[in-house]
C-alpha beads as a LAMMPS data file, in Angstrom:
LAMMPS data file: protein, C-alpha beads

256 atoms
255 bonds

1 atom types
1 bond types

-500.0 500.0 xlo xhi
-500.0 500.0 ylo yhi
-500.0 500.0 zlo zhi

Masses

1 110.0

Atoms # bond

1 1 1 0.032 0.067 0.085
2 1 1 1.382 3.479 -0.800
3 1 1 2.351 5.525 1.707
4 1 1 0.194 8.591 2.536
5 1 1 1.674 12.062 3.115
6 1 1 0.012 14.181 6.017
7 1 1 0.432 17.757 6.751
8 1 1 1.794 18.164 10.103
9 1 1 -1.238 18.885 12.708
10 1 1 -0.688 21.392 15.721
11 1 1 -0.756 18.451 18.065
12 1 1 2.413 17.473 16.644
13 1 1 3.734 20.960 16.727
14 1 1 6.695 21.960 19.202
15 1 1 5.053 23.226 22.736
16 1 1 6.244 25.488 25.453
17 1 1 4.812 26.368 28.832
18 1 1 2.194 29.340 28.806
19 1 1 4.714 31.476 31.287
20 1 1 7.776 30.895 28.688
21 1 1 5.527 32.199 25.798
22 1 1 4.298 35.477 27.779
23 1 1 8.013 35.808 28.667
24 1 1 9.385 35.247 24.915
25 1 1 6.854 37.744 23.853
26 1 1 8.292 40.573 25.884
27 1 1 5.445 41.060 28.021
28 1 1 7.120 40.198 31.415
29 1 1 9.708 37.864 33.075
30 1 1 8.911 34.314 33.291
31 1 1 8.462 34.545 37.132
32 1 1 6.037 37.476 36.666
33 1 1 4.178 35.508 34.097
34 1 1 3.597 32.795 36.258
35 1 1 2.242 35.406 38.905
36 1 1 -0.380 36.707 36.236
37 1 1 -1.482 33.053 35.231
38 1 1 -2.028 31.834 38.935
39 1 1 -3.914 34.926 39.404
40 1 1 -6.286 34.158 36.582
41 1 1 -5.464 37.138 34.502
42 1 1 -4.534 35.015 31.328
43 1 1 -6.874 33.236 28.951
44 1 1 -6.377 30.495 26.392
45 1 1 -8.887 29.922 23.623
46 1 1 -11.482 31.422 25.854
47 1 1 -11.043 29.895 29.263
48 1 1 -8.832 31.027 32.172
49 1 1 -5.645 28.864 32.702
50 1 1 -3.813 28.846 35.930
51 1 1 -1.322 26.495 35.115
52 1 1 2.247 28.555 34.300
53 1 1 3.187 24.953 32.345
54 1 1 -0.088 25.100 30.340
55 1 1 1.322 23.609 26.842
56 1 1 1.231 26.388 23.996
57 1 1 1.447 25.217 20.458
58 1 1 4.398 26.987 18.704
59 1 1 2.451 27.481 15.451
60 1 1 0.340 30.380 17.161
61 1 1 -3.037 28.539 16.618
62 1 1 -3.917 29.180 20.455
63 1 1 -5.398 32.490 21.025
64 1 1 -3.968 34.161 24.431
65 1 1 -5.413 37.174 26.048
66 1 1 -3.944 38.903 29.022
67 1 1 -6.348 41.096 30.950
68 1 1 -8.617 41.159 28.033
69 1 1 -6.168 41.996 25.563
70 1 1 -4.578 39.778 22.863
71 1 1 -1.135 38.746 23.221
72 1 1 -0.344 39.928 19.582
73 1 1 -1.997 43.472 20.308
74 1 1 0.929 44.243 22.848
75 1 1 2.464 47.649 21.559
76 1 1 6.140 47.416 20.751
77 1 1 8.508 49.592 22.585
78 1 1 12.398 50.268 21.942
79 1 1 14.703 52.656 24.555
80 1 1 18.235 52.857 25.265
81 1 1 19.707 53.595 28.732
82 1 1 22.910 54.875 29.672
83 1 1 23.924 52.140 32.341
84 1 1 25.490 53.257 35.233
85 1 1 28.406 51.078 36.716
86 1 1 27.517 49.287 39.691
87 1 1 24.214 47.838 38.736
88 1 1 23.453 44.403 37.241
89 1 1 21.648 43.695 34.292
90 1 1 18.887 41.376 35.524
91 1 1 15.162 41.759 36.760
92 1 1 15.881 40.442 40.151
93 1 1 19.115 39.724 42.065
94 1 1 19.423 36.811 44.414
95 1 1 22.075 38.786 46.292
96 1 1 20.012 41.931 46.582
97 1 1 22.208 44.028 44.377
98 1 1 20.549 47.134 42.654
99 1 1 19.541 46.171 39.131
100 1 1 19.388 48.322 35.833
101 1 1 15.583 48.261 36.260
102 1 1 16.233 50.848 39.240
103 1 1 16.896 53.268 36.438
104 1 1 13.000 52.832 35.430
105 1 1 11.346 53.454 38.593
106 1 1 8.196 55.541 38.343
107 1 1 8.267 55.511 34.579
108 1 1 5.218 53.311 34.115
109 1 1 6.796 51.097 31.539
110 1 1 5.751 47.996 30.308
111 1 1 7.898 44.880 30.964
112 1 1 11.079 45.392 28.793
113 1 1 13.786 43.006 28.513
114 1 1 17.471 43.792 28.175
115 1 1 18.829 43.372 24.671
116 1 1 22.137 41.731 25.474
117 1 1 24.239 42.461 28.673
118 1 1 26.704 44.644 30.387
119 1 1 28.279 43.455 33.590
120 1 1 28.186 45.136 36.696
121 1 1 31.233 47.131 36.547
122 1 1 30.575 48.061 33.066
123 1 1 28.780 51.228 31.670
124 1 1 26.987 52.710 28.635
125 1 1 24.608 51.926 26.007
126 1 1 22.164 49.153 26.870
127 1 1 19.043 48.395 24.876
128 1 1 15.498 47.231 25.962
129 1 1 12.542 45.854 24.253
130 1 1 9.439 43.884 24.308
131 1 1 10.087 42.724 20.573
132 1 1 11.689 39.486 21.090
133 1 1 12.290 39.051 17.152
134 1 1 14.028 42.575 17.010
135 1 1 15.999 41.608 20.008
136 1 1 17.139 38.494 18.704
137 1 1 18.358 39.905 15.584
138 1 1 20.578 42.378 17.640
139 1 1 21.966 39.800 19.949
140 1 1 22.785 37.085 17.226
141 1 1 26.519 36.749 17.611
142 1 1 26.778 35.631 14.063
143 1 1 24.814 38.587 12.412
144 1 1 24.033 41.368 14.927
145 1 1 25.500 44.828 14.793
146 1 1 28.999 45.683 15.571
147 1 1 29.514 46.960 19.312
148 1 1 31.857 49.855 20.013
149 1 1 33.620 50.482 23.573
150 1 1 35.855 52.845 24.965
151 1 1 38.210 50.808 27.293
152 1 1 40.418 52.449 30.007
153 1 1 43.499 50.082 30.706
154 1 1 46.392 50.300 33.044
155 1 1 49.131 50.574 30.549
156 1 1 49.806 52.517 27.144
157 1 1 49.805 49.547 24.657
158 1 1 51.814 49.813 21.486
159 1 1 50.858 49.056 17.926
160 1 1 52.100 45.350 18.151
161 1 1 49.820 44.804 21.169
162 1 1 46.918 46.438 19.376
163 1 1 47.352 44.093 16.315
164 1 1 47.512 41.145 18.744
165 1 1 44.106 42.174 19.955
166 1 1 42.856 41.547 16.365
167 1 1 44.468 38.256 16.169
168 1 1 43.069 37.174 19.407
169 1 1 43.884 34.752 22.067
170 1 1 42.493 31.286 23.322
171 1 1 41.296 31.983 26.744
172 1 1 39.716 28.977 28.553
173 1 1 39.072 27.118 25.264
174 1 1 37.520 30.064 23.636
175 1 1 39.072 32.174 20.781
176 1 1 38.441 36.013 21.947
177 1 1 39.653 38.724 19.342
178 1 1 38.506 42.135 18.512
179 1 1 37.245 43.224 15.189
180 1 1 39.423 46.595 15.798
181 1 1 41.136 48.180 18.452
182 1 1 42.971 51.526 18.328
183 1 1 44.311 54.123 20.873
184 1 1 42.173 57.100 21.564
185 1 1 44.499 58.846 23.995
186 1 1 47.084 58.163 26.499
187 1 1 48.835 59.280 29.707
188 1 1 51.943 58.263 31.566
189 1 1 50.447 55.164 33.088
190 1 1 47.400 54.397 31.512
191 1 1 45.371 54.736 28.102
192 1 1 41.910 54.914 26.650
193 1 1 41.384 52.343 23.759
194 1 1 38.507 51.931 21.176
195 1 1 37.501 48.440 20.600
196 1 1 34.814 46.941 18.301
197 1 1 33.261 43.605 18.524
198 1 1 31.652 41.670 16.255
199 1 1 30.177 39.107 18.647
200 1 1 29.078 39.145 22.188
201 1 1 30.786 36.693 24.453
202 1 1 30.767 36.862 28.155
203 1 1 32.830 39.305 29.384
204 1 1 34.771 39.262 26.387
205 1 1 36.935 42.367 26.406
206 1 1 37.990 41.901 29.905
207 1 1 39.106 38.385 29.366
208 1 1 40.936 39.393 25.921
209 1 1 42.811 42.187 27.403
210 1 1 43.755 39.974 30.680
211 1 1 45.225 37.585 28.121
212 1 1 47.832 40.214 27.028
213 1 1 48.339 41.514 30.723
214 1 1 46.201 44.647 30.682
215 1 1 43.655 45.528 33.411
216 1 1 40.604 47.380 32.702
217 1 1 40.212 50.358 34.651
218 1 1 36.823 51.492 32.934
219 1 1 34.694 50.121 30.216
220 1 1 31.987 52.002 28.534
221 1 1 29.932 50.972 25.636
222 1 1 29.228 53.911 23.347
223 1 1 27.711 52.495 20.092
224 1 1 25.584 49.380 18.885
225 1 1 25.508 49.716 14.978
226 1 1 24.816 52.979 13.899
227 1 1 23.391 54.119 17.322
228 1 1 25.423 56.018 19.390
229 1 1 25.293 56.762 23.145
230 1 1 25.343 60.516 22.841
231 1 1 24.757 62.738 25.675
232 1 1 22.316 60.729 27.737
233 1 1 23.311 61.196 31.525
234 1 1 24.063 58.025 33.485
235 1 1 21.094 56.439 34.500
236 1 1 18.941 58.069 31.968
237 1 1 17.255 56.783 29.300
238 1 1 15.110 57.539 26.165
239 1 1 12.715 55.820 23.576
240 1 1 14.219 54.992 20.156
241 1 1 12.400 56.591 17.245
242 1 1 11.247 54.615 14.268
243 1 1 14.402 55.582 12.062
244 1 1 16.909 54.401 14.735
245 1 1 14.848 50.874 15.433
246 1 1 14.852 50.300 11.670
247 1 1 18.578 51.635 11.363
248 1 1 19.558 49.030 13.784
249 1 1 17.551 46.131 12.310
250 1 1 18.759 46.986 8.702
251 1 1 22.412 46.866 10.116
252 1 1 21.978 43.292 11.119
253 1 1 24.170 40.875 9.356
254 1 1 26.017 43.580 7.706
255 1 1 29.429 43.155 8.945
256 1 1 32.728 44.058 7.056

Bonds

1 1 1 2
2 1 2 3
3 1 3 4
4 1 4 5
5 1 5 6
6 1 6 7
7 1 7 8
8 1 8 9
9 1 9 10
10 1 10 11
11 1 11 12
12 1 12 13
13 1 13 14
14 1 14 15
15 1 15 16
16 1 16 17
17 1 17 18
18 1 18 19
19 1 19 20
20 1 20 21
21 1 21 22
22 1 22 23
23 1 23 24
24 1 24 25
25 1 25 26
26 1 26 27
27 1 27 28
28 1 28 29
29 1 29 30
30 1 30 31
31 1 31 32
32 1 32 33
33 1 33 34
34 1 34 35
35 1 35 36
36 1 36 37
37 1 37 38
38 1 38 39
39 1 39 40
40 1 40 41
41 1 41 42
42 1 42 43
43 1 43 44
44 1 44 45
45 1 45 46
46 1 46 47
47 1 47 48
48 1 48 49
49 1 49 50
50 1 50 51
51 1 51 52
52 1 52 53
53 1 53 54
54 1 54 55
55 1 55 56
56 1 56 57
57 1 57 58
58 1 58 59
59 1 59 60
60 1 60 61
61 1 61 62
62 1 62 63
63 1 63 64
64 1 64 65
65 1 65 66
66 1 66 67
67 1 67 68
68 1 68 69
69 1 69 70
70 1 70 71
71 1 71 72
72 1 72 73
73 1 73 74
74 1 74 75
75 1 75 76
76 1 76 77
77 1 77 78
78 1 78 79
79 1 79 80
80 1 80 81
81 1 81 82
82 1 82 83
83 1 83 84
84 1 84 85
85 1 85 86
86 1 86 87
87 1 87 88
88 1 88 89
89 1 89 90
90 1 90 91
91 1 91 92
92 1 92 93
93 1 93 94
94 1 94 95
95 1 95 96
96 1 96 97
97 1 97 98
98 1 98 99
99 1 99 100
100 1 100 101
101 1 101 102
102 1 102 103
103 1 103 104
104 1 104 105
105 1 105 106
106 1 106 107
107 1 107 108
108 1 108 109
109 1 109 110
110 1 110 111
111 1 111 112
112 1 112 113
113 1 113 114
114 1 114 115
115 1 115 116
116 1 116 117
117 1 117 118
118 1 118 119
119 1 119 120
120 1 120 121
121 1 121 122
122 1 122 123
123 1 123 124
124 1 124 125
125 1 125 126
126 1 126 127
127 1 127 128
128 1 128 129
129 1 129 130
130 1 130 131
131 1 131 132
132 1 132 133
133 1 133 134
134 1 134 135
135 1 135 136
136 1 136 137
137 1 137 138
138 1 138 139
139 1 139 140
140 1 140 141
141 1 141 142
142 1 142 143
143 1 143 144
144 1 144 145
145 1 145 146
146 1 146 147
147 1 147 148
148 1 148 149
149 1 149 150
150 1 150 151
151 1 151 152
152 1 152 153
153 1 153 154
154 1 154 155
155 1 155 156
156 1 156 157
157 1 157 158
158 1 158 159
159 1 159 160
160 1 160 161
161 1 161 162
162 1 162 163
163 1 163 164
164 1 164 165
165 1 165 166
166 1 166 167
167 1 167 168
168 1 168 169
169 1 169 170
170 1 170 171
171 1 171 172
172 1 172 173
173 1 173 174
174 1 174 175
175 1 175 176
176 1 176 177
177 1 177 178
178 1 178 179
179 1 179 180
180 1 180 181
181 1 181 182
182 1 182 183
183 1 183 184
184 1 184 185
185 1 185 186
186 1 186 187
187 1 187 188
188 1 188 189
189 1 189 190
190 1 190 191
191 1 191 192
192 1 192 193
193 1 193 194
194 1 194 195
195 1 195 196
196 1 196 197
197 1 197 198
198 1 198 199
199 1 199 200
200 1 200 201
201 1 201 202
202 1 202 203
203 1 203 204
204 1 204 205
205 1 205 206
206 1 206 207
207 1 207 208
208 1 208 209
209 1 209 210
210 1 210 211
211 1 211 212
212 1 212 213
213 1 213 214
214 1 214 215
215 1 215 216
216 1 216 217
217 1 217 218
218 1 218 219
219 1 219 220
220 1 220 221
221 1 221 222
222 1 222 223
223 1 223 224
224 1 224 225
225 1 225 226
226 1 226 227
227 1 227 228
228 1 228 229
229 1 229 230
230 1 230 231
231 1 231 232
232 1 232 233
233 1 233 234
234 1 234 235
235 1 235 236
236 1 236 237
237 1 237 238
238 1 238 239
239 1 239 240
240 1 240 241
241 1 241 242
242 1 242 243
243 1 243 244
244 1 244 245
245 1 245 246
246 1 246 247
247 1 247 248
248 1 248 249
249 1 249 250
250 1 250 251
251 1 251 252
252 1 252 253
253 1 253 254
254 1 254 255
255 1 255 256
């Protein structure tokens, strides 16, 4: 008998828990989503669901409503923050440290997720959005836009050392390198470098420089693709306009 071909049904499609789906849509953190669900604020196909792990089919066939509003109707928001030093890039910190969300206190913003990260000791341009597809394009290590940093180090590198940063170093099994590196200014004992990365690995600049016996005194991200930090004060933020959002998106996968 000839084998019949069937279209894959929604029952066979990949599924994810409801709380995860809400989080991935940029509405809230997964923890907050679980609270909403348990409080009866979320409906799936017309009925209230209180189980955060309730299976949702990935193909989007189910209709999800939060507080009477369809999931796909959530307005998208994009903003940039000048992250101050000393705060962590997370919604909640188990050690009680201040987080980047302190900068949004009283602003009445919807839930926004960080687009990428800066470690506690680093400063500068940090993006936030509730648009997961846009954020994924920005953070994709293979195709996301270039990131530019100004870095103060505890020595004055010569041209040979700057060239070595481009060649990179093997650090804990990872090949770390800079896309470009140049001297901005220097004093007797330290210097400011401009370092551009075309990928985003954990503490990449600090680990790369340490491999060449350079300690980082300050690290400031000053640009992501065509978007520059500008004159925003530490701890302040602003919304991106449509042109900036589009320019960042169009810059994805354009690396020379």
